[in-house]
MARBA-3410 file (N, C-alpha, C, O; in Angstrom, 1 decimal):
124
39.1,-46.9,242.3,38.2,-45.8,241.3,38.8,-44.9,241.1,39.7,-44.5,241.9 ~ 38.7,-44.5,240.0,39.8,-43.1,239.7,39.3,-42.2,239.9,38.1,-42.1,239.8 ~ 40.4,-40.9,240.7,40.0,-39.7,241.1,39.4,-38.6,240.1,39.8,-38.3,239.0 ~ 38.4,-38.1,240.7,37.5,-37.4,239.6,38.4,-36.5,239.1,39.4,-36.1,239.8 ~ 38.1,-36.1,237.6,38.9,-35.2,236.8,38.3,-33.9,237.5,37.1,-34.0,237.8
39.0,-32.7,237.9,38.7,-31.8,238.6,39.0,-30.6,237.4,40.0,-30.7,236.8 ~ 38.1,-29.6,237.3,37.7,-29.1,236.8,37.3,-27.7,236.8,36.3,-27.5,237.4 ~ 38.2,-26.4,235.9,38.3,-25.2,236.1,37.0,-24.5,235.1,37.3,-24.5,233.9 ~ 35.8,-23.9,235.3,35.2,-23.4,234.9,35.5,-22.0,234.2,36.0,-21.4,235.1 ~ 35.5,-21.4,233.3,36.2,-19.7,233.1,35.3,-19.6,232.2,35.2,-20.4,231.2
34.3,-18.4,232.3,33.0,-17.8,231.3,32.4,-16.8,232.4,32.0,-17.1,233.5 ~ 32.4,-15.7,231.7,31.7,-14.2,232.2,30.5,-14.3,232.4,30.0,-13.5,233.2 ~ 29.5,-15.5,231.8,28.4,-15.3,231.7,27.7,-15.8,233.2,27.7,-17.1,233.2 ~ 27.4,-15.4,233.9,27.2,-16.4,235.5,26.0,-17.5,235.2,26.0,-18.5,235.9 ~ 24.9,-17.5,234.0,24.1,-18.5,234.0,25.0,-19.8,233.4,25.0,-21.0,233.8
25.9,-19.1,232.3,26.7,-20.5,231.4,27.4,-20.7,233.0,27.0,-21.9,233.3 ~ 28.0,-20.4,233.8,29.0,-20.7,234.3,28.2,-21.8,235.5,28.7,-22.7,236.2 ~ 26.9,-21.3,235.5,26.3,-21.9,237.0,25.3,-23.0,236.2,24.7,-23.7,237.0 ~ 25.1,-23.2,234.9,24.6,-24.1,233.9,25.9,-25.4,233.8,25.6,-26.6,233.8 ~ 27.1,-24.9,233.6,28.3,-26.0,233.3,28.6,-26.7,234.3,28.9,-27.9,234.3
28.5,-25.8,235.7,28.6,-26.5,236.8,27.8,-27.5,237.1,28.1,-28.7,237.3 ~ 26.8,-27.1,237.1,25.5,-28.1,237.3,25.6,-29.4,236.6,25.2,-30.4,237.2 ~ 26.1,-29.2,235.5,26.0,-30.4,234.4,27.1,-31.1,234.9,26.7,-32.3,235.1 ~ 28.4,-30.9,235.2,29.8,-31.5,235.4,29.7,-31.9,236.7,30.4,-32.8,237.2 ~ 29.0,-31.4,237.3,29.2,-31.8,239.2,28.0,-32.7,239.5,27.8,-33.2,240.6
27.2,-32.9,238.3,26.2,-34.1,238.3,26.9,-35.3,237.8,26.2,-36.4,237.7 ~ 28.1,-35.4,237.5,28.4,-36.7,236.8,29.8,-37.0,238.1,30.6,-36.1,238.4 ~ 29.7,-38.3,238.6,30.7,-38.7,239.4,31.9,-39.0,239.2,32.6,-39.5,240.0 ~ 32.3,-38.8,237.8,33.8,-38.7,237.9,34.4,-37.6,237.5,35.5,-37.6,236.9 ~ 33.6,-36.5,238.0,34.2,-34.9,237.9,33.6,-34.1,238.3,32.4,-33.9,238.2
34.9,-33.2,239.0,34.7,-32.0,239.9,34.9,-30.8,239.5,35.8,-30.5,238.7 ~ 34.0,-29.7,240.0,34.2,-28.4,239.7,35.4,-27.9,240.5,35.1,-27.7,241.7 ~ 36.4,-27.9,240.2,37.0,-26.6,241.6,36.8,-25.4,241.9,36.8,-24.8,243.0 ~ 36.5,-24.9,240.6,36.0,-23.5,240.6,35.5,-23.1,239.5,35.4,-23.7,238.4 ~ 34.8,-21.5,240.0,34.3,-20.9,238.7,35.3,-19.7,238.4,36.0,-19.1,239.2
35.2,-19.4,237.2,36.0,-17.6,236.9,35.3,-17.0,235.9,34.8,-17.4,234.8 ~ 35.4,-15.9,236.4,34.0,-14.7,235.4,35.2,-13.6,234.9,34.9,-12.6,234.2 ~ 36.6,-13.9,235.2,37.2,-12.6,234.1,38.6,-13.6,233.8,38.8,-14.8,234.0 ~ 39.2,-12.9,233.4,40.9,-13.6,232.6,41.8,-13.7,233.8,42.5,-14.7,234.1 ~ 41.7,-12.3,234.9,42.8,-12.8,235.9,42.3,-14.1,237.0,42.9,-15.0,237.6
40.9,-13.6,237.1,40.2,-14.9,238.1,40.6,-16.1,237.6,40.6,-16.9,238.5 ~ 41.0,-16.6,236.4,41.0,-17.7,235.6,41.9,-18.0,236.1,42.0,-18.9,236.9 ~ 43.0,-17.0,235.5,44.6,-17.4,236.0,45.2,-18.2,237.1,45.8,-19.3,237.1 ~ 44.8,-17.0,238.3,44.9,-17.0,239.2,43.9,-18.6,240.2,44.4,-19.1,241.2 ~ 43.4,-18.8,239.9,42.6,-19.9,239.8,43.1,-20.8,239.4,43.1,-21.8,240.2
43.7,-21.0,238.1,44.3,-22.5,237.8,45.3,-22.7,238.3,45.7,-23.9,238.6 ~ 46.1,-21.3,238.6,47.7,-21.4,239.3,47.1,-21.9,240.7,47.8,-22.7,241.3 ~ 46.2,-21.7,241.1,45.9,-22.3,243.1,45.2,-23.7,242.9,45.7,-24.6,243.5 ~ 44.6,-23.8,242.4,44.1,-25.4,241.9,44.4,-26.6,241.3,44.1,-27.8,241.4 ~ 45.5,-25.7,240.5,46.1,-27.1,239.3,44.9,-28.2,238.4,44.9,-29.4,238.4
44.1,-27.5,238.0,42.7,-28.5,237.2,43.2,-29.5,236.2,44.3,-29.5,235.7 ~ 42.4,-30.3,236.0,43.2,-31.3,235.0,42.5,-31.0,233.8,42.9,-31.5,232.7 ~ 41.2,-30.1,233.8,40.6,-29.2,232.7,40.4,-28.1,232.9,39.7,-27.8,233.9 ~ 40.8,-26.9,232.0,40.2,-25.5,232.2,38.8,-25.9,231.3,38.8,-27.0,230.6 ~ 37.8,-25.0,231.2,37.2,-24.8,229.5,36.5,-23.4,229.5,35.5,-22.9,229.9
37.6,-23.1,228.6,38.0,-21.5,228.3,36.3,-20.8,227.5,35.9,-21.2,226.5 ~ 35.8,-19.9,228.2,35.3,-18.9,226.8,36.1,-18.2,226.3,37.1,-18.1,226.9 ~ 35.9,-17.6,225.0,36.7,-17.2,224.1,36.8,-15.6,224.7,37.9,-15.0,224.8 ~ 35.6,-15.1,224.9,35.7,-13.5,225.4,35.1,-13.3,226.8,33.9,-13.5,227.2 ~ 36.2,-12.9,227.3,36.3,-12.8,229.0,36.8,-11.3,229.1,37.6,-10.7,228.4
36.1,-10.9,230.3,36.8,-9.4,230.8,38.4,-9.9,231.1,38.7,-10.9,231.7 ~ 39.5,-8.9,230.6,40.6,-9.2,231.2,41.4,-9.7,230.0,42.6,-10.0,230.2 ~ 41.0,-9.7,229.0,42.3,-10.6,227.9,41.7,-11.6,227.2,42.1,-12.0,226.1 ~ 40.5,-12.1,227.9,39.9,-13.5,226.9,40.8,-14.7,226.9,41.8,-15.0,227.6 ~ 39.9,-15.1,225.9,40.2,-16.9,226.2,41.9,-17.3,225.6,42.6,-18.1,226.2
42.5,-16.4,224.1,43.7,-17.0,224.2,44.9,-16.6,225.2,46.0,-17.2,225.3 ~ 44.4,-15.0,226.2,45.6,-15.0,226.8,45.6,-16.0,228.2,46.6,-16.6,228.7 ~ 44.3,-16.1,228.6,43.7,-17.5,229.7,44.6,-18.6,229.3,45.6,-18.9,230.0 ~ 44.3,-19.1,228.6,45.2,-20.5,227.9,46.8,-20.4,227.8,47.6,-21.3,227.9 ~ 47.0,-19.2,227.5,48.3,-19.1,227.3,48.8,-19.0,229.1,49.6,-19.7,229.7
48.2,-18.1,229.5,49.4,-18.2,231.1,48.8,-19.4,232.2,49.3,-19.7,233.3 ~ 47.5,-20.0,231.3,47.5,-21.6,232.4,48.5,-22.4,231.6,48.9,-23.4,232.2 ~ 48.8,-22.3,230.7,49.9,-23.5,230.6,51.0,-23.1,230.9,51.7,-24.0,231.3 ~ 51.7,-22.0,230.9,52.6,-21.2,231.5,52.6,-22.0,233.4,53.4,-22.7,234.0 ~ 51.6,-21.5,233.7,51.2,-21.5,235.4,50.6,-23.0,235.9,50.4,-23.2,237.0
50.5,-23.7,235.0,49.9,-24.8,235.2,49.8,-26.3,234.6,49.0,-27.1,234.6 ~ 50.9,-26.2,234.0,51.3,-27.0,232.7,50.8,-28.3,232.5,50.8,-28.9,231.5 ~ 50.3,-28.7,233.9,49.9,-30.0,233.5,48.0,-30.0,233.2,47.3,-31.0,233.0 ~ 47.6,-28.4,233.3,46.1,-28.2,232.8,45.9,-28.6,231.6,46.7,-28.2,230.8 ~ 44.9,-29.2,231.2,44.6,-29.3,229.7,43.3,-28.4,229.2,42.4,-28.0,230.0
43.4,-28.1,228.0,42.3,-26.9,228.2,41.6,-26.9,226.6,42.1,-27.1,225.5 ~ 40.2,-26.4,227.3,38.9,-26.8,226.2,38.3,-25.7,225.9,38.2,-24.9,226.9 ~ 37.8,-25.3,224.9,37.2,-23.9,224.8,35.4,-24.1,224.5,34.9,-24.9,223.7 ~ 34.8,-23.5,225.2,33.2,-23.5,225.3,32.4,-22.2,224.9,31.7,-21.6,225.7 ~ 32.4,-21.8,223.6,32.2,-20.5,223.1,31.5,-20.2,222.1,31.4,-21.0,221.2
30.8,-18.9,222.1,30.1,-19.1,221.0,30.3,-18.3,219.8,29.4,-18.0,219.1 ~ 31.4,-17.9,219.7,32.2,-17.7,218.8,33.0,-18.6,217.9,34.1,-19.2,218.3 ~ 32.3,-18.9,216.5,32.7,-19.8,215.5,34.3,-19.3,214.8,35.2,-20.2,214.6 ~ 34.4,-18.0,214.3,35.2,-17.4,213.8,36.4,-18.5,213.2,37.1,-18.7,214.2 ~ 36.8,-19.1,212.4,38.1,-20.0,212.2,39.4,-19.3,212.7,40.3,-20.0,213.1
39.4,-18.0,212.6,40.5,-17.3,212.8,40.4,-17.8,214.9,41.3,-18.5,215.5 ~ 39.3,-17.1,215.5,39.5,-17.6,216.7,39.8,-18.8,217.2,40.5,-18.9,218.2 ~ 39.3,-19.8,216.5,39.4,-21.3,216.7,41.1,-21.4,216.3,41.9,-21.9,217.1 ~ 41.4,-21.0,215.6,42.8,-21.4,215.1,43.8,-20.8,216.2,44.8,-21.4,216.7 ~ 43.5,-19.6,216.6,44.3,-18.8,217.6,44.0,-19.7,219.2,44.9,-19.9,220.0
43.0,-20.2,219.3,43.1,-20.6,220.8,43.2,-22.3,220.4,42.9,-23.1,221.2 ~ 43.6,-22.6,219.5,44.4,-23.8,219.3,45.7,-23.6,219.4,46.3,-24.2,220.3 ~ 46.2,-23.0,218.8,47.9,-22.4,218.6,48.2,-22.2,220.4,49.3,-22.5,220.8 ~ 47.2,-21.8,221.3,47.5,-21.2,222.6,47.3,-22.5,223.3,47.1,-22.3,224.5 ~ 47.2,-24.1,222.8,46.9,-25.2,223.5,45.9,-25.6,223.6,45.8,-26.8,223.9
44.6,-25.0,223.3,43.3,-25.8,223.6,43.3,-27.0,222.8,43.8,-27.0,221.6 ~ 42.9,-27.7,223.2,42.6,-29.3,222.3,41.6,-29.5,221.8,41.6,-30.0,220.7 ~ 40.0,-28.9,222.5,39.1,-29.3,221.8,38.2,-27.9,221.5,38.7,-26.8,221.8 ~ 37.0,-28.0,221.1,36.9,-26.0,220.9,35.0,-26.8,220.5,34.5,-27.3,219.5 ~ 34.5,-26.5,221.5,32.8,-26.9,221.6,32.1,-25.5,221.7,32.2,-24.6,222.6
31.1,-25.4,220.6,30.1,-24.3,220.3,29.4,-24.3,221.3,28.7,-25.4,221.5 ~ 29.2,-23.2,222.2,27.8,-23.0,222.8,26.5,-23.6,222.3,26.3,-23.2,221.2 ~ 25.7,-24.4,222.7,24.5,-25.3,222.3,24.7,-26.3,222.0,23.8,-27.0,221.5 ~ 25.9,-26.8,222.3,26.1,-28.3,222.6,25.1,-29.1,223.7,24.5,-28.6,224.6 ~ 25.1,-30.2,223.4,24.5,-31.1,224.3,25.2,-31.3,225.2,26.5,-31.2,225.2
24.4,-31.5,226.4,24.8,-31.6,228.0,26.1,-32.8,227.4,27.3,-32.6,227.3 ~ 25.4,-34.2,227.1,26.2,-35.0,226.9,27.7,-35.1,225.8,28.5,-36.0,225.7 ~ 27.5,-33.6,225.0,28.9,-33.4,224.3,29.7,-32.7,225.2,30.9,-32.6,224.8 ~ 29.6,-32.2,226.3,30.0,-31.5,227.1,31.0,-32.1,227.7,32.2,-32.0,227.7 ~ 30.1,-33.1,228.4,30.5,-33.9,229.2,31.9,-34.6,229.2,33.0,-34.5,229.8
31.2,-35.5,227.8,32.2,-36.3,226.8,33.4,-35.4,226.7,34.4,-35.7,227.4 ~ 33.5,-34.5,226.2,34.1,-33.4,225.8,35.6,-33.3,226.7,36.7,-33.4,226.3 ~ 35.0,-33.1,227.9,35.6,-32.7,229.4,36.6,-34.0,229.8,37.7,-34.0,230.2 ~ 35.5,-35.1,229.4,36.5,-36.4,230.2,37.3,-36.6,228.9,38.4,-37.2,229.1 ~ 37.1,-36.2,227.6,38.4,-36.7,226.3,39.5,-35.9,226.6,40.7,-36.1,226.3
39.0,-34.7,227.3,40.4,-33.7,227.0,41.1,-33.9,228.5,42.4,-33.6,228.4 ~ 40.8,-34.1,229.8,41.3,-34.8,230.7,42.2,-35.8,230.5,43.4,-35.8,230.7 ~ 41.1,-36.9,229.9,42.2,-38.2,230.0,43.5,-38.1,228.6,44.2,-39.0,228.2 ~ 43.5,-36.9,228.2,44.6,-37.3,227.1,46.1,-37.4,227.8,47.1,-37.6,227.2
END
């Protein structure tokens, strides 16, 4: 059996972070290594844990998703990035993609979609 995909959750909303943690850790092939609430924490935790996947919110204290994506790519280049955000503005989605985000899920997606997207991003 393959080692579980190691996931970093980055969201300043405690309830979202906890919900994502619960959804992902319920899957035997996924392991949450940390949950970050700020951009600085997300960057530091990515550097410390080198997760396979980082799930990024677009708006976070300390610089937000684009800054976090850019810094994670620089400091943990093997980490694959996906966004999970309430923001659906085309310019925001484009900016996140330019910073290396492979998938962009809108909050409200089903748990099955979230899990499938994490797996797809992590296995690319």
